[in-house]
C-alpha positions in Angstrom: -13.7 57.5 -33.0 -12.2 58.3 -29.6 -13.9 55.2 -28.2 -12.4 53.1 -31.0 -8.9 54.5 -30.3 -9.3 53.8 -26.6 -10.4 50.2 -27.3 -7.3 49.6 -29.5 -5.0 51.2 -26.9 -6.5 49.0 -24.2 -6.0 45.9 -26.4 -2.4 46.9 -26.9 -1.8 47.4 -23.2 -3.3 44.1 -22.4 -1.3 42.3 -25.1 2.0 43.7 -23.8 1.0 43.0 -20.2 0.4 39.3 -21.1 3.6 39.1 -23.1 5.6 40.6 -20.2 3.9 38.2 -17.7 4.8 35.3 -19.9 8.4 36.3 -20.2 8.6 36.7 -16.4 7.0 33.4 -15.5 8.2 31.1 -18.3 10.8 28.5 -17.1 14.4 29.4 -17.9 16.2 27.6 -20.7 19.2 25.5 -19.7 21.9 24.2 -22.1 23.2 21.6 -19.7 21.3 18.6 -18.3 19.2 19.9 -15.4 19.1 17.8 -12.2 15.6 17.8 -10.8 15.4 18.1 -7.9 19.0 19.4 -7.3 21.1 16.9 -5.5 22.8 17.8 -2.2 26.5 17.0 -2.6 28.8 15.8 0.2 31.6 18.0 1.4 35.2 17.1 0.7 38.7 18.2 1.6 41.4 18.2 -1.0 44.6 20.3 -1.3 45.7 23.3 -3.2 49.1 25.1 -3.2 47.6 27.3 -0.4 46.4 24.4 1.8 43.2 22.5 2.4 40.2 23.3 0.3 36.6 22.2 1.1 33.6 22.4 -1.2 31.8 24.1 1.7 34.4 26.9 1.6 32.5 28.2 -1.5 29.0 27.9 -0.1 27.1 31.0 -1.3 28.9 30.8 -4.7 28.1 28.8 -7.8 30.9 26.1 -8.0 31.9 24.7 -11.4 33.6 21.4 -10.7 35.8 19.8 -13.3 37.8 16.6 -12.9 40.9 16.2 -15.1 44.7 16.3 -15.1 47.4 18.8 -16.2 49.0 16.5 -18.8 45.7 16.2 -20.6 46.5 17.0 -24.3 43.0 18.3 -25.4 39.8 18.1 -23.3 41.1 19.6 -20.1 42.8 22.7 -21.6 39.9 23.3 -23.9 37.4 23.0 -21.1 39.3 25.4 -18.9 39.6 27.9 -21.8 35.9 27.7 -22.4 35.2 28.3 -18.7 37.6 31.3 -18.8 35.6 32.7 -21.7 32.3 32.1 -20.0 33.4 33.9 -16.8 35.1 36.7 -18.7 31.8 37.4 -20.4 30.0 37.7 -17.1 32.1 40.7 -15.9 31.8 41.4 -12.2 29.2 38.6 -11.8 32.1 36.1 -12.2 33.1 36.9 -8.6 30.0 34.9 -7.5 31.4 31.8 -9.3 34.2 29.5 -8.4 35.9 27.1 -10.8 37.5 24.2 -9.1 39.7 21.9 -11.1 40.2 18.5 -9.4 43.2 16.5 -10.7 42.7 12.8 -10.7 46.4 12.3 -11.5 47.4 11.9 -7.9 50.8 10.5 -9.0 52.1 13.5 -11.0 50.0 16.6 -10.2 51.3 18.3 -7.1 49.3 21.2 -5.6 52.0 23.6 -6.7 52.0 22.4 -10.3 48.2 22.5 -10.3 48.2 26.1 -9.2 50.5 27.2 -12.0 48.4 25.2 -14.5 45.0 26.6 -13.6 46.2 30.2 -13.1 47.5 30.2 -16.6 43.8 30.2 -17.6 42.4 32.5 -14.9 43.9 33.7 -11.6 40.8 32.9 -9.6 40.6 29.3 -10.7 41.5 26.8 -7.9 43.3 23.5 -8.6 43.2 20.7 -6.0 44.2 17.1 -5.6 45.0 14.5 -2.9 46.0 11.0 -2.2 44.6 8.1 -4.2 42.3 7.3 -1.3 41.0 10.9 -1.2 40.6 11.1 -5.0 38.8 7.8 -5.1 36.4 8.9 -2.4 35.6 12.2 -4.1 35.2 10.8 -7.6 32.9 8.1 -6.2 30.7 10.7 -4.5 30.5 12.8 -7.6 30.0 9.9 -10.1 33.3 10.5 -11.9 35.2 7.7 -13.6 39.0 7.9 -14.0 41.7 5.4 -14.8 45.5 5.7 -14.7 46.9 3.4 -17.2 50.1 1.3 -16.5 53.3 3.3 -17.4 55.4 2.4 -20.4 59.1 1.7 -20.4 59.9 5.4 -20.0 57.5 5.8 -17.1 54.8 7.7 -19.1 51.2 6.8 -18.6 47.9 8.2 -19.9 44.8 9.0 -18.0 41.1 8.4 -18.8 38.4 10.4 -17.1 34.9 11.7 -17.3 34.8 14.8 -19.4 31.5 16.4 -18.2 31.4 19.4 -15.9 29.3 19.6 -12.8 27.7 22.9 -11.6 26.9 23.1 -7.9 24.5 25.8 -6.9 24.9 28.2 -4.0 23.3 25.8 -1.6 25.9 23.1 -2.5 23.5 21.1 -4.6 24.3 19.6 -8.0 22.1 21.5 -10.4 23.5 21.2 -13.9 25.8 18.8 -15.8 27.4 20.1 -18.9 28.7 17.7 -21.6 32.2 18.5 -22.8 31.0 20.1 -26.0 29.1 22.8 -24.2 30.1 26.2 -25.6 31.2 29.3 -23.5 28.1 31.3 -24.3 25.9 28.4 -23.2 27.8 28.1 -20.0 27.5 31.8 -19.3 23.7 31.7 -20.0 23.2 28.8 -17.5 25.4 30.5 -14.9 23.4 33.7 -15.2 20.2 31.8 -14.5 21.7 30.2 -11.4 23.0 33.6 -10.1 19.6 35.1 -10.2 18.2 32.3 -8.0 17.8 33.5 -4.4 20.3 32.2 -1.7 18.4 30.2 0.9 
């Protein structure tokens, strides 16, 4: 009887050891589109209310990069609200993530206005913009489409832009692209995976 109990116990130990090894070694689940291999992204300089901002300023952090504009009626505020929820859920880990909102509306969005806009969602969000030439260069490098439509008789114009979100890892490499419908809990899950990756 003792030998039988020992045999069953050994089987249970082996089962749990294999299960633990599987959990440790299985590839992580990503909710966004994973870029394999991660793509090294060029540095850029745009402008916030506090002065020049470079992508390389945040090396060592995970950077969430979103291109939009402050007059956007739906996608931009919803996306920033989702990002706020995702970071809020991560607690102190959120300090290792930097959300950067790049305005493609270089005609209307001043750095000061951008600052007020993004800080309404979360104080550590950074809003940047630049001249048309600078915005054109950055959007080209990051594969972002945008279009400022001709103004109407009152001077109002609408803006079209890519709605996906780019996630840059701590080595300044594009790792994940989230479609605009990605939910806050899914964002938080992907960010947790990236934060556990070692910094090289």
